[in-house]
Phi, psi and omega in degrees: 000127182288147180287000181288349177292131184225150170230142180252137174245121174272119188235184178205166180289141178054040182251101182293329177294324178295319177296318177299317181298315180298315180298324180284320185285323187306308181295322179298312183290323176300316181297329181262005178059047180243135181276136176258123176251128183248129175244137183258121181296340179288347182251002185213111185299320180295317177296320180300315181295323183279322189238354189310323182267358186245357186295149359279149178229132176263132176243126183271167183303329181276001179093351178289157185231152172224117180269163178293142005274146174214159179247165176300322180296319178297316180296318179301317179296321182288334179285318187286000000 
């Protein structure tokens, strides 16, 4: 599987749910050889306007999204 597979996590500053999401996603994505790219809504006004009240949000390579709450099993099913 090429490492070009990516998942994006929309995160934010001082967001404990975002930290939980990262901790949950990292082992799953490592096992599947998928790169996690994290964007912080605090650093991008457009992202803040779109996602600020919904973080954390996972965005898949096909553009589909899964907002919190989610489980590792749900993300695994959406990846496969």
